[in-house]
N, C-alpha and C positions, 0 to 999 in steps of 0.2 A: 405218699398218695399219689397215684398217677391216674390220669383221664386221658381217653381218646379224644382228639380234636373233632368237633362236629363236622360232618360231611354233608356238602351242599348248602344253600342258603334259599330262602323264600325269595320269589321273583315278584317284581313289580306289577300292578294292574295295568291294564291296556289306557285305562284312562290317565294314570299316574304318567305314563311313559309319554303318552300325547301332550300333557301339560308341561312335562320337562323339554321335550323338543320345542314346543312354542316358546317356553322361557328363553331356552338357548338361541334361538333365531332372534328373538328381540333383542337379547344382549348383544350378539354379533352384529345387528343392525345398527344398534346405537353407538357401538364400538368402532365397527367397520365403515358405518355409512358415511362419516365425513372423510375417512381414508379415499374410500371409492370416488367420491365426488373431486377431491384433490388430485387424485391420479387421473381423472379423465379431464380436468382442467389443465393440468400439466402437459397430458397427451396433446391436446388440442394445441397448446403454446408451442409446444416444440416442433409439432406440425407446420404451424405457422412460419416459424423462422428457418424451417429447413433442416434442423437438426435432431430430427427423430430417431435417427440411429445412435446418437449419444444417449437419448432416454433409455431407448431398447437396451444397449448395452449395459448400463449402470442397473437397470433392472433386473436383466436376465443373470448379471454377476450377482446380485443381492438374493435373487432367488435360489440360485445355486448354493450358496454361501448358508442361506437359511435352511436349505434342506440337508447339506452336509452337516452343518452344526446340530441341527434337530435330529438326524439320524444317528450321529456319532455319539452325543450325550443321551439322547432318549434310547436309542438302541442299547447302549452300554448299560443304562440304568433296567431296563426290561430284562436284559439277560442276566443282570446280578439279582434282580427280585425271582425271575424264574428258578435259577440255579439255587438260591438261597431256600424258597419255597420247595422245591423238589428234594431237597437234601435234607429238610428238617426232621427232627426225631419222631418216631412215630407215636411214642408215648411222651407226653411232657410232664415232668414232675413239677408239682404245685406247692406253693408255701403254706397254702390255706385257702379257705373260701374266700377270703377278702382280697387274694391276689390281684392288683390293679392290671397287672398284665394280661390275665386271663380275659378280663372284659374288653382289652381291646382287641385282642386274637380271635375272640368271638365276632365282634363287628367286623372285623377283616374279612374273615371267612365267609360269612354273610354276605359281604359285597366283595367277594373274591375278584370277579371280573372288573367291577368299579375302579378298585385300589391297583389290580395288576396291570390295567391298560391307563387308567386315568393318570397315576402318578408319572410314567415315563411320558406320556403326550405332554402333560403340562410343563415337566422339566425340559422336555424336548423343545416343546415352542418357545420359552424363555431363552434356552440356549439358541434356537435359530434366531431369533430376534436380536440378542446380543452379536450374534456374529456376523450378521449381514453389514455392520456398520463399516467395517475396513476393507471397502471393496477394491480401493486404490492400491494396498499392498499386492492384492492378489493379481489385479492386471498388470502391474508392474514386475511381477515374478513371471507370469507368462509372456509378457512381451518384452523383456529386458533386453537392452542394446550394450554391446561393449564400449568401454572408454578409451580402450588402448593405453591405459595407464596403470601401472602395478603398484602397489602399496609397499612401502619402503620395508617393511617386517617380514610378512609373509611372500611377497611376490604375486600377489593375488590380483586379478583386475578388478579396478574400482567397482565395477557392475555387481561384482559379488556382494559388496557392503552396501550399495544403494538399492538393489532390488532384490537378491537372492535371502540374504541374512536375514532382513526384517520379515519375509514370508517364513522362513524356517523358525524363527523366534515366534511369530504367530501362530503357527501349527503346532509348536511345542508347548507353548502357554494353553492351548485348547486341549491337549493330550492331558496335561497335568488337571485341569479342571475336570475332564471327563474322568480319569481314574479317581480322583480325589471324591467325585460325587458317587461314584459307583461303590468305593471302599465305605463311605459313611451309610448309603443305602442297604448296602449287605451287612454292615454291622447292625443297623437297626432291625432288621428283618430275621437274622439268626437270634437277636436278642428277643424278639416277640416271640418266635416260635420255638424257642427253648435251646437253640444251637449254642447259645451263650448264656451261661446262668452266674449271678453273682453269688448265691447262697453257699454257704458253708464257709470255711476259712480261707480257700484259695479260689473259690469258683471253679468253674469247668467250661471248656469248650470242646465241640464236637468236633470230630477229626474233619468233617465236611467243612465245618465253618473256619477251621484254622486252615484247610488246603485254600478256600476261596480267598479269605483274606490275606494269606501269605503270598498269593499269587499276585493280586491288587499291589500289595505293598511293593513286592519285588519289581514289578513293571514301573511303579512309581520312581522307584529308586534308580532303575535303568534310565528312566526320563531324566533324572537330576544327572546322570552321567554324561547323556547328551547336552543337558544345558551346561555343564562343565566345558564341553568341547566347544560350544559355540560362545562362551564367554571368553575365550582366548580371543577371538576375533573383534569382540565388543570392548576390549581393552583399547582399541586404537582410537575409540572416542572418550577414553576416560578423562574425567573431571577431577582427578585426585590433586592436581596441581591447580591453584589460584591463578597462576600466570597465564597458562596456556592448556590448550585442549590435546589430550593424546596419550598414549601410552608412556608414563614416565619410567626413570630408572628402576623404580620398585616395582613397578607394574610389569617391566619386562623382565627384571630379575628374580623376583620374589612371587608375585601374583600369578604370572603365567605358568611357571613351573609347578606351583601349588596347584593350578586347575588341572593339570596333567595328573598329578598324584591322586587328587580328589576324584578324578575320573575313574582312575584304576581301583581306588578304593570303594567307590560307589559300584563298580561292577562286581567285586567281591561281597559286598553287603546284599547286592542282588542276589547273588548265587546263594547265600546264608538263608534269604527268606524262600528262595525256592525250594531249599533242602528242608524247610520246615515242613513243606506238604508230606513229606514222608517220615518224619518225626514226631513222637508225640508230645514233645515239650518245644517250649519257644525260646529257649535259653539261646541258640544260635542266632536267631533274628534279633533277640535282645542285645546281645553282646555287638552284633555287627551294626545296630542302632547306636550304641554307645560310641562305637568305634567312629562312625561316621560323623556325628555331632563333636565329638573330640578332635578329630583331625580337621573340619570346618573352623573349630575355633582356633587350634594352634597352627595348623597349617595355612589356612585361608586368610586369618585375620590378624594373630599375634606376629607371625614370623615376619610378615609385610610391615607391621608397624615397628617391629624391633630395627629391621633393616632401615625404615625410613629416619628413625629417629637417631640411630647411632652411625650410620655410614651415609646416607644422602645428605641429611640435614646438615652437618658440619661440612660438607664438599658438594653442596648443591650447584653451584657455578660449573663445575667440572662434570658432575655425574649426570646433570639434565642437559647437557650442551647438545648431544646428538639428539635427543627429542625435541629440544627448541629449535633446532635446524630443519628438522622435518616438519614441525609446526608453521615455520615461516612460510616454507615453499609449498605445502598444502593449502595454505590459508590464501596465498597469493593465486594461487591456480583455482581454488574453489570460488573466489570472489572476482577474478579478472583484474588482479591487481599486478599482474606479472609483465605487462607492456607498457608501463607509464614512462613517458618522456621526461627523464629528470633533468633540469637546467638550473645551473648555479645562477644566482640572481642577489644582486649587493642591496637592492631597496633602497640604496641612496643613489641619486643622480646628480651627476657634475653637467648634466646638459643644460643649454641656455632656455629661457621661455620660448624662443621661436622654435627651438628644437623640439621641445615637448609638444606645442601646438601644431607641429609639423606631422605628428602622428595622426592623421585626420580620421583614419579607420576607428578610432577611439574617441577621439575628442569631440567627432561630430555626430556622435550616436550615445551620448552620454544620457541615460533614462532618467527623466523627470517624473514620470507617474509611477507611483506603487500599486500595483494590481490589489494589494491586501488593504490599502487605503480609500481608494476611490469608488467601491461598490456603491455606497450613498450617493456620490454624485451621479454615478450612471442612472442610478435608479430617480433623483429627481429631475435630471435633464432629460433621459431617454425611456423612462417607464411608459410614459403615454397612458396607460389606464391601470387602476389600483389592482386589477387580477394579472399584471404583468410582473415579473420579477427577474432579479438577478442573482445569481450565487452571491455568498458573503464573501469569497474571495475570486477575483476575477483571475483569468488566465493571459499568458503572453506568448505570442507566436511572431512569426515574421512574414513579410509577403514584399513582393517585388512591386516598386512604384517607380515608374519612368525609368527603367533601367537599373535601379539601385535597391538593394535590401534594405527593408526598414522594420524595425521591431513595432508591434500593435499591442495595446491592450485589448482583448477580445472578450465578448459575453454574450450569450443568446437573451434575446429577450422571451422568456419563458412564461408559460402559463404557471400561475401561482395560485392555487384555489384557495390557501388562506385569504387572500386578498378580496375574494368575493365577500359581498354584504347586501343585505336587504333580501328583496325578491331574487337577487342572483344565486342566492344559497339553496334555492328550491331543487329538487332532484332533477327536473327536466333541464334547467340552466346549468347545473352544476355538471351533468354528465353528458348531455346532448347538444348543449348549445356552446357552452367554453370550453372547447376543446383542445386548443392548440396556442403555443405563442407566435411571435411574428418577428422574424427578422434576426440578425446578427449585428451586433453593433461594435464598431472598431473605434480606436483613437490611437492616433500615432503616439508612441510612448516618449519621445524626446521633444515634445512640442507642446504648448498652451496657447490658449486665444491670446493673451494679454497678460502683463503683469498685473498683479492684485490691485493695483491702485487705479489702473486704466478702466474705462468704459463703467465707470460710476460703482465701482467695487466688484465689478463681474468678471474680473480677470482671474487667473491662476485655473482654468477650467481647460479639461480635455476638448481636444478640437475633434469632433465625430466625423468621421469619413463618411459615415453613412447619410450626413447632412449636406454633404457637398454636392454640386451638380455633376461634377466629373468623377464619380467614382472609378478608383483605378480597376482595370481589368482584372486583376487577380483577385479582387474583392466583391467581384459582381455574382449575384446569387440568382439562379433560376427559379428557385423555389424556396422562398423565405418562410413558409409555414413551418413550426417546429412542433410535431408531436410527441418526441421523445427526448427528454431532458431530465436533468437533475433534480428539478423542483416540482416535477409532476408527480405527486404521490397518488393519485387515485386514477379509477378507469374512465374511459370515456367510450361513447358508442357514436359511431358515425356512420354515414353513409344514408342514400335516400332513393326513392321510387326514381324509374327512369322519368325524366321530364317533369318532377316536381320541384318546387321552389327549394333552394338550399335553406338550411336551417342553423348552421354553424357560425358563430359569430368569426368575422374578418376584420371589418372595421365599421366605424358606426353608421356608413350608409350601405355596406355590403355584407352579404353572407356567402356561405361557401359550402360545398358538399366535397368532402374527402375523395379523393380518385387515386389513393396509393394502394399498394398491397399489403400492408399493415393491418393487423388485427384478425381476430378469429371470427369467421361468419356466425352470425345468429339467424341462419336462414331455415332454421327446424325448430319444432316445439321441443325437442331432447335439449338441445344447447340452450335455449332460453330458460327452461326450467333448472338444468343443473346450475347456470351462474345465478339465476335467482336465489337457488339455495345456497350457493357459494357466497354471495355476498348478501346474504339475508334481505333482498330487496325484491318484492313483489312487483315493483314497476317494470321489471325487466321482462316479466312475463306477461303482463296486461297492457303495457302501453302501447298505444296504436301507432306511435312513429316508429317503432322498431318494425322492419320491414324484411324482405327477402335479399336485400342489398346491404344492410345493417352488420357491422362488425364491430367488435368490442377488443378495445385496446388495454393492454393491461401489462405488468412487469415493463415499465418506461424508462426506468433508469437506466443509462447506456452501461455503468458497471453491473448492475444486475443482470441485464441480459447476457453479457459477455460471461459473467460467472456460471450463470445458468448452463450456457453451451459448452462451457470449457471448466467444469469443476475442478479441474487438475491444476489450474492456473491460481498463482498468487496475484492479485490486481494491485495495481499502482494507486495509491490515495486521490490522485488529481487527473482524471479524465478531462479532455479539453477540446473545445469546437474548434473546427479549421473549415474555410472554404476551399474546396476541392474539387477542380473541374465543374465549379459553377454550383455545386451542391455543399451543404452544410454537413459535416461529417463531424461525428464525436471521434476521438482517438483515445483508445486504451490501451496502457501498456500491460502486458501479462509476464508474469515471471515462472519460470520452474525452479523449484527447490528440492533440495534433500535436508533430510535432519542428521544423516550420518554420511561423513564423507571423511576417511581416514585422516586423522592430525588436523583437519581443518579446524578452527576455531569456531565454537558454536556461539552464535550472535542471537540474541534477543530482537526480533524484528520490530516489535512495538517499541521498546527503547531506543532502538537506533534511529528511528524514522521519528521520533518525537522532537520537536522544536517550538521556538516560540509561537509559530503559526498553527503548528499541528501539536497542541498541548496534549500529553498521554494520560493525565487523570482522568479515568473513567471513560475516555474517548478513544482507547485503542480499539480498532476494529477487529472483531474476532479472529479473524484469519491472520491477523498479524501478531496474535498473542502466543507466539511460541518460537523456539529456536530452531535456526537453521544454521548449516555449516557449508552450503552452496547456494547459489543465486545467480539465474542468467536471465537476462531480458529476451526471452527467445521469442517471444509473440507480438506482435502489433496487431490490435483488434480495431475495426472499425463499426460503428453504427450510424446508420443512415437517421438524421435528425427527422425525416418527413415520413418514411414507411419502415424505419425499425430494422433494416436488412443488417444482420450481423455478419462479418466477414473475419476470418482469422488468416492471419499471414505468418509464415515462418521467418522469422527475422533472423535468427541463428540457427540455421540448418544442421551446424556440425555439433549441436548439443546433443548428447546421448539421452537425456531426459525426454526433451521434445520428441526425439526420434522414437522413444518407446512410447510415448502417447500418441504419436501418429501411427504407429502400428494398433494401437488399441481402438483409436477411432479413426479409421481409414476415411479420407476424403473430406476430414473436416477442417484441415488445416491447409490452406494453398500455399505453394513454394513461393519463395522470395521473387522470383523471375516474374511473378503477376502482381508486384506492387507497381502501380503507375509512378512516373515521375512527379506528377503533380502531388501524390500522395506522400511519396519520400521526401519530399522538400518541406513537408511540415511536421515530420518526426522528430520530436524533441528526446534529448536524453533524459530518461526519468527520474524524478526527484528521489523516490525512495531508494532506488539502487544506489543513486549518489550518495545520498545521507550514509547508507550502510558502509559503502566503500570509504567514505572520508574517515567515519568512526575508526574502521580497521587500519586506515593508513596512518593514523596517529601513533599507532605501534609497530605496524609490520612495513614502516619504511626502513626500520632497522635491519641490517644485513647480517649481524654478527651476534651469534647466541650470547657472548658475553655482555654486549651492549643491551640485548633484550632481557636478560636475566636482570641487570642492574637498574634498568628503565630509566635511567638519567636522560637519555636521548627521546623519550617520548614526548608527544605532542598533546595538544585538546583540540577539540573543535570550540571556537569562542563563544562564549554566552551572549546572547543577543542584547546590543547596547543601547537599544532604542525600542523599547515594549512600547504599547498602546499608551498614548496619552502622556508620557514621561521621557525624560533621558536619564534616568539613573541606573539603567540596566536591568537584566532580569538573569534568572539562574538557568534558564532553559536556553538550550544551544539557538545560534544565530543560523536562520534558515539560509540554505543556497540561494543563488539569484540568478536567473536568466538575464543576459545581458547580450548586444550586439557589438562587437569590439574586435580590435585587431587580434589576431593570434599570438599569444603571450611568447616575448622573446624572439619573435620574427617581425623587426622593424619593417615598416611599408608593405606588411602584408594586407589583403583586403579585408573588411570586415567579416567574421564570422558569428553565427549563433551559437552560445556557450552556455553552459552551467557550470557556475563558479562558488568558490568558498575559500574565505581566509583561514589560515590555521595558525594556532600560537602555540609558544612553548609551554610543557608543562607546569603548572603552578605560577606562570610568568605570563604577563599580557602584553609580550612583545611577538611580533609576528615571525614564526618559524617558516611557513611556506604559503604559497598560493596555489591551488588546485583548480584546474580547469578541464572541460570536456567539450568536446565540439559536438554540435548536432547537425552540421552541414552535412548533405548527402555525400560528397566526396570524402571528408575525414571524419565521419561519424564514429563516436568513441573513442577516437584519439585521446589520451589523457596527457596533460602537461602539468608537470610540477616545477613551480620555481620555487626552489629550495634557498633560502638565507643562510647566511653565516652562522654558526653556533653562538657566536659572541655577539650578536646583532643587537642594537638597541631601537630598531624599527617599530614603532607603535603599533600595537594591534587594534582592532575595533573599539575595545572598549577604553584603551587610552586615547584614543582619536576623538572618540564621544565627549569624555570629559574635557580636553583640550576645546572642543567645539564650544560645548555649552558655558564652559567657565571664563570664556573671552569675555572681558568688560563690554565691548562692544556688542557682543551677540547676546549676554545676559539681559543687556539694557533693551535691546531692540525686542527680545522676545518677550519682556514684560510689556513693551508698549503693545506689542501683536495681540497680548491677552486683554487688553482695554480693560483693566480692573476686573477682571472675572467674567466680562460679557462675551469672551470668546475663549476657546480652548486651544492650546497648541499642541500639535500631534507630530512627532517625527517619523518620517518614512523610512524606507530601506537605506542603511549604510553600504553604499557600493565601494568595493575596493577594485581599483583600477591600474594595473601596471602600464607605467608608460614611460619610455626613455629611460630604462633603469630604475625609475622610482616608482612611487605607489602614491596614485592619487585616490583621495576618499571624497566622495560626494553624497549628499543626504539632502532629500526634499524635505521641507518643513510646510506642514498644512495647518490652516486655522478654519474653525468652526465656530458657529454662533452657539452660545451656551443655551442649555434646556431650550431648544427648539426641535420640535419633531421634525419639521420639513427642513432642518438644516443639514448641510452636507460640506465635506472637506474641501477647501480651495488651496492650491499652491500660493504660499506667501512668498518664502523665501527659499534660498538655495545655501546650503552650508558646503563649504570646499576646504579641504586640508591637504596641504603639499608641503613636504620638505620643512615641517614646522610652522608653516604660516596658514592663516585662517581666512578664509574668504567668506562673505557673508552679504547677500545682495538679493533684490528681488527678481532678479535674471541670473542664469546660470552664467552668460557671457560676462556681468559684472562680477560676479563672485569670481569667476576664473581669472579676470582680470586683476583682482587684488592679491592673487598667488602667483600670477605668471604676467607681470606687469612689463610694459614696453616693447610687445611683439605683437604681431598679427595673429589673429586666431580663427580657426574654422570652428564655428559654433552650430548649435544645433538648428534645426530647419525653422525659418520662419513660416508660418501658414502660408501655402500656395506658391512657395518659392523653392529654389534649390540652394543647398547649403553655400554660402559664400563667404569671402576671406576679409573682413573688415579690417582696416589699418589698426583699430584699437578695440580689444575685446571690451564687452559691457556697454558700448554705446556706438552708433552709427559711424561708419568712417566719415569724414568731411570732405566731400570733393574738390579736386582743386580745379583752378580755370584753366580752360585750353593752352596750351603753350603759345605764348605769342599774341594772345588775344587784347583786345584794347576795350571790350565791353565793360562799361563801369558797372551795368546791372549785374553780370556775372560775378564780377570782384565782390561787389556788396553783399550778393545772395551767399556767395560761400564763406564771407567774413562773419555773416549771420549764423549761419550754419556752424562754424568753429565755436562762437560765442555761446549757442545753444546746447553744443555737447559739452563745453566747460561748465556750464549752468547744471546740467543732467548729471554729471560727475559729482558736483558738489551736493547735489541733493541727494544722490544715492548714498553718499557717505554718512551725512547728516541723519538721514532717514526721514527728512521733510517730505511727506507725500503731498502736500500742495505745491511745494517747490518743483517736485518731479513732474506734476501735471504741467505747470507753467512751462517748463523747459520742454516739454514733449510738444506742447501746442506751438511753442515758437519754432521748434525745430521742424514740425510739420510745415508750418507756414514758409520757413527758409527753404527746404527742399523744394516746394511748389514753385517758388519764386526762381530758384537755380535752375529748375528744369524749363520753366517757361523763357527765361532769358537765352538758355540754349536751344531753343525751339523744340523742346520736348513736351508730348503731351503729360500734364501732371497726372498722379494718382487720384485715384477715388478718395483715399484717406491715407493718411500715414501709415507706415508699418508697425506692428508690434514691436514692443522693446525686444532686442535680440535675445535669444535664449528663452523667449516666451512661447 
């Protein structure tokens, strides 16, 4: 029995159509209203910072991708539906009155226009939304820049793999999706309209259905042939070998030829499908499909496995030598490891104590303050108000003081709205009154106010430069107010009518009105309404304090601001503030990365940047949760802490990836020539890049493929020996440390600001190397690797820490410091310092009152390890005196003085009477000073705090007598203990 499908369909009434339109508009408003508001808020913000071109470029690219994706998928679906419907059988046999397909067919025909247009539109919109996400791949393809380096296998420029191959794969994947969806839609349509019938023993397929499906299947197989062609190039990123990234011997000699064979087989199979258009049966395409599947299994999978197991595996070292050699060269090039100055270093010194102490560039700049430990000290001593705060981990930078470079612990006193309480949390106070932080706090990293026992237990504290009456010129700030920082997580509304009284809190006695250019104007009802909806806060719309001069500040974290204007950058995890030409400026390091650099090692960013200070469990930033095979610190970005101005500087102008993005967003990145000397002097070598490089260097310091394959020469990054509150060690890597010290292996060099890390042998805790990189403007980025002999027994950080804490004197004194649990002992960073051919280890020890909310760490002792000797004292000078006895030493600064050279480290030098003098008062005073020094040394060795206090008081009195006897004006008070 056959029936003619009904023609036409009843139309909707006018009322029904109106209701459907209204319902559709409401749905669009509910779904798209928030998107429109977000769009307008972003548009205003990009206009504020002057990067609206970035927003427009990204938006335009996404719109084009949406349209292309929607038209490609939706258009192909519409075409497939139209062809399938137009070629349907005129008479459709039915199996009976209860045929379920007949019901669907009738519904579709009654709503033919709805289904014929609605299905392609819905599928097209979904495809368009999915297609717009990968805008960076498209822009890199359109603006690609040549590297000038060819890959070792095909001889093609690296830009093909970096910019063009990802785009070709992206387009090919979408073509696969389009053809697959069209095939499924065609198959279902032909089945519904009778072109494909499953009744009978073998079923039946109409010639029109067979032709359409065969053509789509043939196109799909042709796309597969193109995929095999691209697969050959992607073998250069192969991860077949667990030892290295890149094409292995099996890939080159089995997989790559197999891809070519499968390419030709795919073309033959596609021809078989096209031939089915003219043949009544599907035997030929079925045979072609079986051939393609069998070929893929036998040639594409089985043959490489056979070659790997029976030829490569037994001779892997020889077979993989070429690939390993390529991998080493590519990895060093991609991660900047090909210009390291490697210097042999014994690690064991035969220098005398005097020669060691003569290396003043290092010895006089040993850092006592650990920026990861003193945040609560900064908070308690410099917070001023509960709504101010400091980041949990402070930063370290350097400044010129009296013609000498000094390193400082730096932190902004930022607004922390979590500290607001009571009436302060009301909307007006939270958003219109408490709007900004106040000032930058600095403390010289190698000095404290006094030894812990001095000043009634108030020793061991930083000496805050901001508290001094004579702040160095390099640290003077013209505008101390900070509206942009890491702790400010909410919006503020600033600005007041001309001539009106200020309303923003500045001090307890003064108010302030913001006068900078930061913020989006709220000078019209549209903006106020939009932000009221955006934040769900009606006060923005109705508050009378908001006027024509008001502006709203949002996106206030420096890293977030830089990421928004440069979405193509991967940012370092530690933005840091600096005083640059009198202004507080945030400096943010930006990286350009690639996922596919031929033969370069694929490195997980999140794992490589994890250490004891940046643990990775659940805390890895989303942008770091990926693998990269190329990394460059190509951009230095700044954010003004007062007005939020974002500036991008091209730091590595030779980077092809940066050049590609500069073509994409012209005018957004300033050339390196515009970096001021003041700004350049505060650039630091970024930590995340250094962590990645040192992790790779543990393997890629090896030059020969044989040694790399055997991995007996590999190193490790040492685990952190002194985690929070213990000395037992940690499984996480030891962080790298910024220090001000002499250039390694260059005795007599001036101090330079460096980022450093120790390295140890694999599965051994002996030191294998010491890596440092300069941050000074003239030598920025120069890496030095001090390489110790392979048979060395120089102790690494873990062994040194064990030697320090297991020393009987140290363990006894640590027990006394804890005061039966009344105080907690916390070990600071263990610094490794190359001096005079040997290695000096220095570790500060802090104590803190237990179970006290207002307690904070104070420097209690300094641990020193050198050539197997342990020093432990309340001052650095005293600890150095124990490991380097019997010679003068240049010790860290005493507050308010320049570094001096006392005759005996650990205590002040005893002045001698002038030659030929007969003044008995001078001789008596000199003898009293000498006796006080002896008593002080004895007290230091026994740990008798009361005796130390008496000895220091006697020393103070004796110094005054000596100066009076010589006709000198006595000081107001005795100087703090050396090293304090």
